[in-house]
mmCIF file as gemmi writes it, N, C-alpha and C atoms, coordinates in Angstrom:
data_model
loop_
_atom_site.group_PDB
_atom_site.id
_atom_site.type_symbol
_atom_site.label_atom_id
_atom_site.label_alt_id
_atom_site.label_comp_id
_atom_site.label_asym_id
_atom_site.label_entity_id
_atom_site.label_seq_id
_atom_site.pdbx_PDB_ins_code
_atom_site.Cartn_x
_atom_site.Cartn_y
_atom_site.Cartn_z
_atom_site.occupancy
_atom_site.B_iso_or_equiv
_atom_site.pdbx_formal_charge
_atom_site.auth_seq_id
_atom_site.auth_asym_id
_atom_site.pdbx_PDB_model_num
ATOM 1 N N . PRO Axp A 1 ? 47.394 22.446 17.508 1 0 ? 1 A 1
ATOM 2 C CA . PRO Axp A 1 ? 47.483 21.04 17.894 1 0 ? 1 A 1
ATOM 3 C C . PRO Axp A 1 ? 48.339 20.35 16.851 1 0 ? 1 A 1
ATOM 4 N N . SER Axp A 2 ? 48.783 19.189 17.36 1 0 ? 2 A 1
ATOM 5 C CA . SER Axp A 2 ? 49.578 18.356 16.475 1 0 ? 2 A 1
ATOM 6 C C . SER Axp A 2 ? 48.827 17.753 15.214 1 0 ? 2 A 1
ATOM 7 N N . MET Axp A 3 ? 49.422 17.68 14.087 1 0 ? 3 A 1
ATOM 8 C CA . MET Axp A 3 ? 48.708 17.185 12.909 1 0 ? 3 A 1
ATOM 9 C C . MET Axp A 3 ? 49.05 15.55 12.711 1 0 ? 3 A 1
ATOM 10 N N . GLY Axp A 4 ? 49.988 15.043 13.585 1 0 ? 4 A 1
ATOM 11 C CA . GLY Axp A 4 ? 50.378 13.67 13.417 1 0 ? 4 A 1
ATOM 12 C C . GLY Axp A 4 ? 50.21 12.957 14.685 1 0 ? 4 A 1
ATOM 13 N N . SER Axp A 5 ? 50.671 11.789 14.769 1 0 ? 5 A 1
ATOM 14 C CA . SER Axp A 5 ? 50.526 11.024 16.074 1 0 ? 5 A 1
ATOM 15 C C . SER Axp A 5 ? 52.019 10.708 16.529 1 0 ? 5 A 1
ATOM 16 N N . VAL Axp A 6 ? 52.243 10.269 17.732 1 0 ? 6 A 1
ATOM 17 C CA . VAL Axp A 6 ? 53.455 9.975 18.297 1 0 ? 6 A 1
ATOM 18 C C . VAL Axp A 6 ? 54.244 9.089 17.396 1 0 ? 6 A 1
ATOM 19 N N . GLY Axp A 7 ? 55.407 9.474 16.984 1 0 ? 7 A 1
ATOM 20 C CA . GLY Axp A 7 ? 56.36 8.579 16.205 1 0 ? 7 A 1
ATOM 21 C C . GLY Axp A 7 ? 56.27 8.664 14.668 1 0 ? 7 A 1
ATOM 22 N N . ASP Axp A 8 ? 55.467 9.622 14.232 1 0 ? 8 A 1
ATOM 23 C CA . ASP Axp A 8 ? 55.525 9.835 12.712 1 0 ? 8 A 1
ATOM 24 C C . ASP Axp A 8 ? 55.976 11.384 12.471 1 0 ? 8 A 1
ATOM 25 N N . SER Axp A 9 ? 56.222 11.516 11.148 1 0 ? 9 A 1
ATOM 26 C CA . SER Axp A 9 ? 56.804 12.777 10.817 1 0 ? 9 A 1
ATOM 27 C C . SER Axp A 9 ? 55.802 13.761 10.157 1 0 ? 9 A 1
ATOM 28 N N . TYR Axp A 10 ? 54.549 13.482 10.239 1 0 ? 10 A 1
ATOM 29 C CA . TYR Axp A 10 ? 53.504 14.402 9.683 1 0 ? 10 A 1
ATOM 30 C C . TYR Axp A 10 ? 53.494 15.796 10.05 1 0 ? 10 A 1
ATOM 31 N N . ASP Axp A 11 ? 54.008 16.043 11.366 1 0 ? 11 A 1
ATOM 32 C CA . ASP Axp A 11 ? 54.056 17.355 11.852 1 0 ? 11 A 1
ATOM 33 C C . ASP Axp A 11 ? 54.926 18.258 11.019 1 0 ? 11 A 1
ATOM 34 N N . ALA Axp A 12 ? 56.15 17.739 10.726 1 0 ? 12 A 1
ATOM 35 C CA . ALA Axp A 12 ? 57.111 18.512 9.849 1 0 ? 12 A 1
ATOM 36 C C . ALA Axp A 12 ? 56.602 18.816 8.502 1 0 ? 12 A 1
ATOM 37 N N . LEU Axp A 13 ? 55.976 17.875 7.932 1 0 ? 13 A 1
ATOM 38 C CA . LEU Axp A 13 ? 55.422 18.069 6.435 1 0 ? 13 A 1
ATOM 39 C C . LEU Axp A 13 ? 54.298 19.168 6.599 1 0 ? 13 A 1
ATOM 40 N N . MET Axp A 14 ? 53.558 19.106 7.487 1 0 ? 14 A 1
ATOM 41 C CA . MET Axp A 14 ? 52.308 20.115 7.732 1 0 ? 14 A 1
ATOM 42 C C . MET Axp A 14 ? 52.878 21.5 7.998 1 0 ? 14 A 1
ATOM 43 N N . GLU Axp A 15 ? 53.959 21.536 8.888 1 0 ? 15 A 1
ATOM 44 C CA . GLU Axp A 15 ? 54.449 22.828 9.29 1 0 ? 15 A 1
ATOM 45 C C . GLU Axp A 15 ? 55.057 23.392 8.026 1 0 ? 15 A 1
ATOM 46 N N . ASN Axp A 16 ? 55.624 22.709 7.155 1 0 ? 16 A 1
ATOM 47 C CA . ASN Axp A 16 ? 56.422 23.203 5.899 1 0 ? 16 A 1
ATOM 48 C C . ASN Axp A 16 ? 55.316 23.719 4.918 1 0 ? 16 A 1
ATOM 49 N N . PHE Axp A 17 ? 54.196 22.921 4.943 1 0 ? 17 A 1
ATOM 50 C CA . PHE Axp A 17 ? 53.077 23.269 3.954 1 0 ? 17 A 1
ATOM 51 C C . PHE Axp A 17 ? 52.443 24.607 4.512 1 0 ? 17 A 1
ATOM 52 N N . TRP Axp A 18 ? 52.046 24.738 5.72 1 0 ? 18 A 1
ATOM 53 C CA . TRP Axp A 18 ? 51.545 25.876 6.301 1 0 ? 18 A 1
ATOM 54 C C . TRP Axp A 18 ? 52.416 27.183 6.187 1 0 ? 18 A 1
ATOM 55 N N . SER Axp A 19 ? 53.65 26.897 6.338 1 0 ? 19 A 1
ATOM 56 C CA . SER Axp A 19 ? 54.586 28.018 6.07 1 0 ? 19 A 1
ATOM 57 C C . SER Axp A 19 ? 54.754 28.452 4.656 1 0 ? 19 A 1
ATOM 58 N N . THR Axp A 20 ? 54.661 27.521 3.806 1 0 ? 20 A 1
ATOM 59 C CA . THR Axp A 20 ? 54.696 28.018 2.385 1 0 ? 20 A 1
ATOM 60 C C . THR Axp A 20 ? 53.31 28.648 1.875 1 0 ? 20 A 1
ATOM 61 N N . LEU Axp A 21 ? 52.288 28.112 2.358 1 0 ? 21 A 1
ATOM 62 C CA . LEU Axp A 21 ? 51.012 28.796 2.096 1 0 ? 21 A 1
ATOM 63 C C . LEU Axp A 21 ? 50.963 30.186 2.586 1 0 ? 21 A 1
ATOM 64 N N . LYS Axp A 22 ? 51.29 30.384 3.859 1 0 ? 22 A 1
ATOM 65 C CA . LYS Axp A 22 ? 51.381 31.764 4.527 1 0 ? 22 A 1
ATOM 66 C C . LYS Axp A 22 ? 52.327 32.771 3.777 1 0 ? 22 A 1
ATOM 67 N N . ILE Axp A 23 ? 53.521 32.198 3.406 1 0 ? 23 A 1
ATOM 68 C CA . ILE Axp A 23 ? 54.415 33.069 2.718 1 0 ? 23 A 1
ATOM 69 C C . ILE Axp A 23 ? 54.034 33.43 1.384 1 0 ? 23 A 1
ATOM 70 N N . GLU Axp A 24 ? 53.52 32.609 0.574 1 0 ? 24 A 1
ATOM 71 C CA . GLU Axp A 24 ? 53.139 32.723 -0.818 1 0 ? 24 A 1
ATOM 72 C C . GLU Axp A 24 ? 51.832 33.327 -1.1 1 0 ? 24 A 1
ATOM 73 N N . LEU Axp A 25 ? 50.956 33.257 -0.079 1 0 ? 25 A 1
ATOM 74 C CA . LEU Axp A 25 ? 49.602 33.724 -0.178 1 0 ? 25 A 1
ATOM 75 C C . LEU Axp A 25 ? 49.028 34.618 0.796 1 0 ? 25 A 1
ATOM 76 N N . VAL Axp A 26 ? 49.045 34.225 2.092 1 0 ? 26 A 1
ATOM 77 C CA . VAL Axp A 26 ? 48.446 34.856 3.136 1 0 ? 26 A 1
ATOM 78 C C . VAL Axp A 26 ? 49.007 36.185 3.513 1 0 ? 26 A 1
ATOM 79 N N . TYR Axp A 27 ? 50.397 36.141 3.526 1 0 ? 27 A 1
ATOM 80 C CA . TYR Axp A 27 ? 51.039 37.472 4.004 1 0 ? 27 A 1
ATOM 81 C C . TYR Axp A 27 ? 51.101 38.557 2.795 1 0 ? 27 A 1
ATOM 82 N N . ARG Axp A 28 ? 50.843 38.062 1.595 1 0 ? 28 A 1
ATOM 83 C CA . ARG Axp A 28 ? 50.858 38.98 0.377 1 0 ? 28 A 1
ATOM 84 C C . ARG Axp A 28 ? 49.554 39.584 0.001 1 0 ? 28 A 1
ATOM 85 N N . THR Axp A 29 ? 48.512 39.049 0.627 1 0 ? 29 A 1
ATOM 86 C CA . THR Axp A 29 ? 47.05 39.494 0.193 1 0 ? 29 A 1
ATOM 87 C C . THR Axp A 29 ? 46.171 39.771 1.366 1 0 ? 29 A 1
ATOM 88 N N . SER Axp A 30 ? 45.141 40.558 1.173 1 0 ? 30 A 1
ATOM 89 C CA . SER Axp A 30 ? 44.32 40.858 2.099 1 0 ? 30 A 1
ATOM 90 C C . SER Axp A 30 ? 42.887 40.79 1.394 1 0 ? 30 A 1
ATOM 91 N N . TRP Axp A 31 ? 41.889 40.329 2.167 1 0 ? 31 A 1
ATOM 92 C CA . TRP Axp A 31 ? 40.547 40.043 1.625 1 0 ? 31 A 1
ATOM 93 C C . TRP Axp A 31 ? 39.616 40.866 2.415 1 0 ? 31 A 1
ATOM 94 N N . ARG Axp A 32 ? 38.401 41.194 1.672 1 0 ? 32 A 1
ATOM 95 C CA . ARG Axp A 32 ? 37.371 41.826 2.324 1 0 ? 32 A 1
ATOM 96 C C . ARG Axp A 32 ? 36.52 40.964 3.083 1 0 ? 32 A 1
ATOM 97 N N . THR Axp A 33 ? 36.263 39.711 2.868 1 0 ? 33 A 1
ATOM 98 C CA . THR Axp A 33 ? 35.5 38.841 3.481 1 0 ? 33 A 1
ATOM 99 C C . THR Axp A 33 ? 36.059 37.543 3.781 1 0 ? 33 A 1
ATOM 100 N N . ARG Axp A 34 ? 35.548 36.758 4.746 1 0 ? 34 A 1
ATOM 101 C CA . ARG Axp A 34 ? 36.152 35.438 4.935 1 0 ? 34 A 1
ATOM 102 C C . ARG Axp A 34 ? 35.947 34.47 3.79 1 0 ? 34 A 1
ATOM 103 N N . ASP Axp A 35 ? 34.822 34.592 3.118 1 0 ? 35 A 1
ATOM 104 C CA . ASP Axp A 35 ? 34.601 33.88 1.952 1 0 ? 35 A 1
ATOM 105 C C . ASP Axp A 35 ? 35.635 34.02 0.863 1 0 ? 35 A 1
ATOM 106 N N . GLU Axp A 36 ? 35.944 35.332 0.594 1 0 ? 36 A 1
ATOM 107 C CA . GLU Axp A 36 ? 37.087 35.649 -0.303 1 0 ? 36 A 1
ATOM 108 C C . GLU Axp A 36 ? 38.337 34.906 0.114 1 0 ? 36 A 1
ATOM 109 N N . ALA Axp A 37 ? 38.72 34.918 1.371 1 0 ? 37 A 1
ATOM 110 C CA . ALA Axp A 37 ? 39.888 34.189 1.813 1 0 ? 37 A 1
ATOM 111 C C . ALA Axp A 37 ? 39.875 32.846 1.767 1 0 ? 37 A 1
ATOM 112 N N . GLU Axp A 38 ? 38.748 32.254 2.031 1 0 ? 38 A 1
ATOM 113 C CA . GLU Axp A 38 ? 38.544 30.718 1.836 1 0 ? 38 A 1
ATOM 114 C C . GLU Axp A 38 ? 38.722 30.342 0.432 1 0 ? 38 A 1
ATOM 115 N N . ASN Axp A 39 ? 38.102 31.074 -0.469 1 0 ? 39 A 1
ATOM 116 C CA . ASN Axp A 39 ? 38.097 30.684 -1.861 1 0 ? 39 A 1
ATOM 117 C C . ASN Axp A 39 ? 39.652 30.853 -2.45 1 0 ? 39 A 1
ATOM 118 N N . ALA Axp A 40 ? 40.357 31.943 -1.927 1 0 ? 40 A 1
ATOM 119 C CA . ALA Axp A 40 ? 41.659 32.114 -2.334 1 0 ? 40 A 1
ATOM 120 C C . ALA Axp A 40 ? 42.633 30.919 -1.955 1 0 ? 40 A 1
ATOM 121 N N . ILE Axp A 41 ? 42.327 30.496 -0.588 1 0 ? 41 A 1
ATOM 122 C CA . ILE Axp A 41 ? 43.202 29.445 -0.079 1 0 ? 41 A 1
ATOM 123 C C . ILE Axp A 41 ? 42.885 28.198 -0.851 1 0 ? 41 A 1
ATOM 124 N N . PHE Axp A 42 ? 41.624 27.898 -1.035 1 0 ? 42 A 1
ATOM 125 C CA . PHE Axp A 42 ? 41.332 26.696 -1.871 1 0 ? 42 A 1
ATOM 126 C C . PHE Axp A 42 ? 41.72 26.675 -3.164 1 0 ? 42 A 1
ATOM 127 N N . THR Axp A 43 ? 41.784 27.839 -3.865 1 0 ? 43 A 1
ATOM 128 C CA . THR Axp A 43 ? 42.335 27.878 -5.14 1 0 ? 43 A 1
ATOM 129 C C . THR Axp A 43 ? 43.791 27.738 -5.186 1 0 ? 43 A 1
ATOM 130 N N . TYR Axp A 44 ? 44.452 28.186 -4.124 1 0 ? 44 A 1
ATOM 131 C CA . TYR Axp A 44 ? 45.966 27.947 -3.989 1 0 ? 44 A 1
ATOM 132 C C . TYR Axp A 44 ? 46.249 26.434 -3.773 1 0 ? 44 A 1
ATOM 133 N N . ILE Axp A 45 ? 45.603 25.895 -2.982 1 0 ? 45 A 1
ATOM 134 C CA . ILE Axp A 45 ? 45.883 24.46 -2.51 1 0 ? 45 A 1
ATOM 135 C C . ILE Axp A 45 ? 45.518 23.594 -3.822 1 0 ? 45 A 1
ATOM 136 N N . ASP Axp A 46 ? 44.22 23.691 -4.349 1 0 ? 46 A 1
ATOM 137 C CA . ASP Axp A 46 ? 43.749 22.915 -5.445 1 0 ? 46 A 1
ATOM 138 C C . ASP Axp A 46 ? 44.392 23.059 -6.657 1 0 ? 46 A 1
ATOM 139 N N . GLY Axp A 47 ? 44.512 24.395 -7.017 1 0 ? 47 A 1
ATOM 140 C CA . GLY Axp A 47 ? 44.762 24.684 -8.382 1 0 ? 47 A 1
ATOM 141 C C . GLY Axp A 47 ? 46.263 25.074 -8.534 1 0 ? 47 A 1
ATOM 142 N N . TRP Axp A 48 ? 46.992 25.47 -7.622 1 0 ? 48 A 1
ATOM 143 C CA . TRP Axp A 48 ? 48.491 25.914 -7.792 1 0 ? 48 A 1
ATOM 144 C C . TRP Axp A 48 ? 49.398 25.039 -7.028 1 0 ? 48 A 1
ATOM 145 N N . TYR Axp A 49 ? 49.217 24.828 -5.817 1 0 ? 49 A 1
ATOM 146 C CA . TYR Axp A 49 ? 50.184 23.943 -5.055 1 0 ? 49 A 1
ATOM 147 C C . TYR Axp A 49 ? 50.287 22.59 -5.494 1 0 ? 49 A 1
ATOM 148 N N . ASN Axp A 50 ? 49.106 21.89 -5.735 1 0 ? 50 A 1
ATOM 149 C CA . ASN Axp A 50 ? 49.103 20.511 -6.134 1 0 ? 50 A 1
ATOM 150 C C . ASN Axp A 50 ? 49.36 20.179 -7.481 1 0 ? 50 A 1
ATOM 151 N N . THR Axp A 51 ? 49.095 21.082 -8.432 1 0 ? 51 A 1
ATOM 152 C CA . THR Axp A 51 ? 49.089 20.657 -9.834 1 0 ? 51 A 1
ATOM 153 C C . THR Axp A 51 ? 50.047 21.449 -10.81 1 0 ? 51 A 1
ATOM 154 N N . ARG Axp A 52 ? 50.339 22.75 -10.495 1 0 ? 52 A 1
ATOM 155 C CA . ARG Axp A 52 ? 51.139 23.371 -11.408 1 0 ? 52 A 1
ATOM 156 C C . ARG Axp A 52 ? 52.478 23.665 -10.933 1 0 ? 52 A 1
ATOM 157 N N . ARG Axp A 53 ? 52.743 23.675 -9.764 1 0 ? 53 A 1
ATOM 158 C CA . ARG Axp A 53 ? 54.153 23.967 -9.195 1 0 ? 53 A 1
ATOM 159 C C . ARG Axp A 53 ? 55.044 22.968 -9.659 1 0 ? 53 A 1
ATOM 160 N N . ILE Axp A 54 ? 56.342 23.461 -10.259 1 0 ? 54 A 1
ATOM 161 C CA . ILE Axp A 54 ? 57.374 22.605 -10.687 1 0 ? 54 A 1
ATOM 162 C C . ILE Axp A 54 ? 57.945 22.078 -9.574 1 0 ? 54 A 1
ATOM 163 N N . GLN Axp A 55 ? 58.506 20.826 -9.721 1 0 ? 55 A 1
ATOM 164 C CA . GLN Axp A 55 ? 59.163 20.164 -8.383 1 0 ? 55 A 1
ATOM 165 C C . GLN Axp A 55 ? 60.47 19.53 -8.944 1 0 ? 55 A 1
ATOM 166 N N . LYS Axp A 56 ? 61.488 19.663 -8.244 1 0 ? 56 A 1
ATOM 167 C CA . LYS Axp A 56 ? 62.784 19.161 -8.469 1 0 ? 56 A 1
ATOM 168 C C . LYS Axp A 56 ? 62.719 17.598 -8.745 1 0 ? 56 A 1
ATOM 169 N N . ASP Axp A 57 ? 62.007 16.952 -7.761 1 0 ? 57 A 1
ATOM 170 C CA . ASP Axp A 57 ? 61.941 15.511 -7.79 1 0 ? 57 A 1
ATOM 171 C C . ASP Axp A 57 ? 61.282 14.893 -9.112 1 0 ? 57 A 1
ATOM 172 N N . LEU Axp A 58 ? 60.519 15.753 -9.647 1 0 ? 58 A 1
ATOM 173 C CA . LEU Axp A 58 ? 59.676 15.399 -10.952 1 0 ? 58 A 1
ATOM 174 C C . LEU Axp A 58 ? 60.464 15.791 -12.078 1 0 ? 58 A 1
ATOM 175 N N . GLY Axp A 59 ? 61.795 16.046 -12.142 1 0 ? 59 A 1
ATOM 176 C CA . GLY Axp A 59 ? 62.503 16.69 -13.243 1 0 ? 59 A 1
ATOM 177 C C . GLY Axp A 59 ? 62.122 18.021 -13.683 1 0 ? 59 A 1
ATOM 178 N N . TRP Axp A 60 ? 62.012 18.87 -12.66 1 0 ? 60 A 1
ATOM 179 C CA . TRP Axp A 60 ? 61.487 20.219 -12.908 1 0 ? 60 A 1
ATOM 180 C C . TRP Axp A 60 ? 60.231 20.319 -13.689 1 0 ? 60 A 1
ATOM 181 N N . ARG Axp A 61 ? 59.382 19.47 -13.507 1 0 ? 61 A 1
ATOM 182 C CA . ARG Axp A 61 ? 58.024 19.6 -14.069 1 0 ? 61 A 1
ATOM 183 C C . ARG Axp A 61 ? 57.046 19.631 -13.027 1 0 ? 61 A 1
ATOM 184 N N . SER Axp A 62 ? 55.742 20.043 -13.448 1 0 ? 62 A 1
ATOM 185 C CA . SER Axp A 62 ? 54.667 20.044 -12.413 1 0 ? 62 A 1
ATOM 186 C C . SER Axp A 62 ? 54.129 18.654 -12.341 1 0 ? 62 A 1
ATOM 187 N N . PRO Axp A 63 ? 53.303 18.467 -11.338 1 0 ? 63 A 1
ATOM 188 C CA . PRO Axp A 63 ? 52.718 17.153 -11.23 1 0 ? 63 A 1
ATOM 189 C C . PRO Axp A 63 ? 51.757 16.776 -12.416 1 0 ? 63 A 1
ATOM 190 N N . ASP Axp A 64 ? 51.095 17.854 -12.953 1 0 ? 64 A 1
ATOM 191 C CA . ASP Axp A 64 ? 50.266 17.568 -14.105 1 0 ? 64 A 1
ATOM 192 C C . ASP Axp A 64 ? 51.193 17.108 -15.272 1 0 ? 64 A 1
ATOM 193 N N . GLU Axp A 65 ? 52.36 17.954 -15.509 1 0 ? 65 A 1
ATOM 194 C CA . GLU Axp A 65 ? 53.136 17.579 -16.654 1 0 ? 65 A 1
ATOM 195 C C . GLU Axp A 65 ? 53.712 16.193 -16.407 1 0 ? 65 A 1
ATOM 196 N N . TYR Axp A 66 ? 54.273 15.934 -15.283 1 0 ? 66 A 1
ATOM 197 C CA . TYR Axp A 66 ? 54.82 14.489 -14.988 1 0 ? 66 A 1
ATOM 198 C C . TYR Axp A 66 ? 53.784 13.422 -15.265 1 0 ? 66 A 1
ATOM 199 N N . GLU Axp A 67 ? 52.578 13.542 -14.721 1 0 ? 67 A 1
ATOM 200 C CA . GLU Axp A 67 ? 51.639 12.531 -14.865 1 0 ? 67 A 1
ATOM 201 C C . GLU Axp A 67 ? 51.298 12.331 -16.369 1 0 ? 67 A 1
ATOM 202 N N . THR Axp A 68 ? 51.092 13.461 -17.173 1 0 ? 68 A 1
ATOM 203 C CA . THR Axp A 68 ? 50.703 13.396 -18.592 1 0 ? 68 A 1
ATOM 204 C C . THR Axp A 68 ? 51.766 12.709 -19.325 1 0 ? 68 A 1
ATOM 205 N N . ALA Axp A 69 ? 53.164 12.971 -18.894 1 0 ? 69 A 1
ATOM 206 C CA . ALA Axp A 69 ? 54.24 12.258 -19.651 1 0 ? 69 A 1
ATOM 207 C C . ALA Axp A 69 ? 54.302 10.816 -19.223 1 0 ? 69 A 1
ATOM 208 N N . TRP Axp A 70 ? 53.971 10.491 -18.019 1 0 ? 70 A 1
ATOM 209 C CA . TRP Axp A 70 ? 53.987 9.129 -17.497 1 0 ? 70 A 1
ATOM 210 C C . TRP Axp A 70 ? 52.916 8.356 -18.321 1 0 ? 70 A 1
ATOM 211 N N . HIS Axp A 71 ? 51.678 8.933 -18.412 1 0 ? 71 A 1
ATOM 212 C CA . HIS Axp A 71 ? 50.649 8.192 -19.094 1 0 ? 71 A 1
ATOM 213 C C . HIS Axp A 71 ? 50.919 7.941 -20.623 1 0 ? 71 A 1
ATOM 214 N N . SER Axp A 72 ? 51.554 9.068 -21.205 1 0 ? 72 A 1
ATOM 215 C CA . SER Axp A 72 ? 51.843 9.029 -22.686 1 0 ? 72 A 1
ATOM 216 C C . SER Axp A 72 ? 52.969 7.915 -22.786 1 0 ? 72 A 1
ATOM 217 N N . ASP Axp A 73 ? 53.957 7.752 -21.867 1 0 ? 73 A 1
ATOM 218 C CA . ASP Axp A 73 ? 54.955 6.831 -21.995 1 0 ? 73 A 1
ATOM 219 C C . ASP Axp A 73 ? 54.391 5.307 -21.824 1 0 ? 73 A 1
ATOM 220 N N . GLN Axp A 74 ? 53.335 5.311 -21.074 1 0 ? 74 A 1
ATOM 221 C CA . GLN Axp A 74 ? 52.589 3.952 -20.844 1 0 ? 74 A 1
ATOM 222 C C . GLN Axp A 74 ? 51.922 3.565 -21.9 1 0 ? 74 A 1
ATOM 223 N N . THR Axp A 75 ? 51.241 4.464 -22.745 1 0 ? 75 A 1
ATOM 224 C CA . THR Axp A 75 ? 50.5 4.01 -23.83 1 0 ? 75 A 1
ATOM 225 C C . THR Axp A 75 ? 51.329 3.686 -25.078 1 0 ? 75 A 1
ATOM 226 N N . GLN Axp A 76 ? 52.632 4.174 -25.113 1 0 ? 76 A 1
ATOM 227 C CA . GLN Axp A 76 ? 53.511 3.734 -26.189 1 0 ? 76 A 1
ATOM 228 C C . GLN Axp A 76 ? 54.062 2.385 -26.151 1 0 ? 76 A 1
ATOM 229 N N . HIS Axp A 77 ? 53.918 1.792 -24.977 1 0 ? 77 A 1
ATOM 230 C CA . HIS Axp A 77 ? 54.241 0.455 -24.654 1 0 ? 77 A 1
ATOM 231 C C . HIS Axp A 77 ? 53.139 -0.492 -24.73 1 0 ? 77 A 1
ATOM 232 N N . ASP Axp A 78 ? 53.169 -1.473 -25.68 1 0 ? 78 A 1
ATOM 233 C CA . ASP Axp A 78 ? 52.121 -2.335 -25.681 1 0 ? 78 A 1
ATOM 234 C C . ASP Axp A 78 ? 52.488 -3.786 -24.908 1 0 ? 78 A 1
ATOM 235 N N . GLU Axp A 79 ? 51.569 -4.514 -24.769 1 0 ? 79 A 1
ATOM 236 C CA . GLU Axp A 79 ? 51.761 -5.699 -23.936 1 0 ? 79 A 1
ATOM 237 C C . GLU Axp A 79 ? 52.949 -6.583 -24.479 1 0 ? 79 A 1
ATOM 238 N N . ALA Axp A 80 ? 53.155 -6.481 -25.676 1 0 ? 80 A 1
ATOM 239 C CA . ALA Axp A 80 ? 54.175 -7.344 -26.265 1 0 ? 80 A 1
ATOM 240 C C . ALA Axp A 80 ? 55.655 -7.037 -25.726 1 0 ? 80 A 1
ATOM 241 N N . THR Axp A 81 ? 55.828 -5.688 -25.389 1 0 ? 81 A 1
ATOM 242 C CA . THR Axp A 81 ? 57.155 -5.291 -24.877 1 0 ? 81 A 1
ATOM 243 C C . THR Axp A 81 ? 57.328 -5.515 -23.33 1 0 ? 81 A 1
ATOM 244 N N . ILE Axp A 82 ? 56.329 -5.965 -22.735 1 0 ? 82 A 1
ATOM 245 C CA . ILE Axp A 82 ? 56.543 -6.246 -21.288 1 0 ? 82 A 1
ATOM 246 C C . ILE Axp A 82 ? 57.261 -7.559 -21.092 1 0 ? 82 A 1
ATOM 247 N N . VAL Axp A 83 ? 58.399 -7.42 -20.368 1 0 ? 83 A 1
ATOM 248 C CA . VAL Axp A 83 ? 59.171 -8.638 -20.22 1 0 ? 83 A 1
ATOM 249 C C . VAL Axp A 83 ? 58.7 -9.38 -18.979 1 0 ? 83 A 1
ATOM 250 N N . GLN Axp A 84 ? 58.518 -10.669 -19.218 1 0 ? 84 A 1
ATOM 251 C CA . GLN Axp A 84 ? 58.03 -11.549 -18.193 1 0 ? 84 A 1
ATOM 252 C C . GLN Axp A 84 ? 59.315 -12.211 -17.583 1 0 ? 84 A 1
ATOM 253 N N . PRO Axp A 85 ? 59.312 -12.299 -16.168 1 0 ? 85 A 1
ATOM 254 C CA . PRO Axp A 85 ? 60.367 -12.893 -15.569 1 0 ? 85 A 1
ATOM 255 C C . PRO Axp A 85 ? 60.469 -14.433 -15.866 1 0 ? 85 A 1
ATOM 256 N N . GLU Axp A 86 ? 61.728 -14.821 -16.046 1 0 ? 86 A 1
ATOM 257 C CA . GLU Axp A 86 ? 61.993 -16.203 -16.267 1 0 ? 86 A 1
ATOM 258 C C . GLU Axp A 86 ? 61.574 -17.065 -14.992 1 0 ? 86 A 1
ATOM 259 N N . PRO Axp A 87 ? 61.063 -18.267 -15.21 1 0 ? 87 A 1
ATOM 260 C CA . PRO Axp A 87 ? 60.819 -19.017 -14.02 1 0 ? 87 A 1
ATOM 261 C C . PRO Axp A 87 ? 62.062 -19.495 -13.329 1 0 ? 87 A 1
ATOM 262 N N . THR Axp A 88 ? 62.1 -19.575 -11.952 1 0 ? 88 A 1
ATOM 263 C CA . THR Axp A 88 ? 63.331 -20.035 -11.321 1 0 ? 88 A 1
ATOM 264 C C . THR Axp A 88 ? 63.438 -21.379 -10.972 1 0 ? 88 A 1
ATOM 265 N N . GLY Axp A 89 ? 63.415 -22.334 -11.343 1 0 ? 89 A 1
ATOM 266 C CA . GLY Axp A 89 ? 63.465 -23.677 -11.026 1 0 ? 89 A 1
ATOM 267 C C . GLY Axp A 89 ? 62.872 -24.016 -9.61 1 0 ? 89 A 1
ATOM 268 N N . ALA Axp A 90 ? 62.826 -25.23 -9.346 1 0 ? 90 A 1
ATOM 269 C CA . ALA Axp A 90 ? 62.241 -25.72 -7.911 1 0 ? 90 A 1
ATOM 270 C C . ALA Axp A 90 ? 63.167 -25.33 -6.861 1 0 ? 90 A 1
ATOM 271 N N . ARG Axp A 91 ? 62.551 -25.097 -5.739 1 0 ? 91 A 1
ATOM 272 C CA . ARG Axp A 91 ? 63.421 -24.674 -4.49 1 0 ? 91 A 1
ATOM 273 C C . ARG Axp A 91 ? 63.547 -25.816 -3.62 1 0 ? 91 A 1
């Protein structure tokens, strides 16, 4: 069944995700029980796909590395360095 609704692009995103999951995990592994398979898929999604995989749009960093760098950069700036916009006169 469709993952999105009429007029949105969620179907393409989900098809890409499921394709990647199958190629990188499902087709390369066999499990003895359904529980083993479910745990492996959960681990892939939660522990690998979302947090450790490097991504071009994040400067070839993982989401974890990108977020850590972002927070580190934010803590280096104090409130004094925040530039306030100049008021624009009456309209």
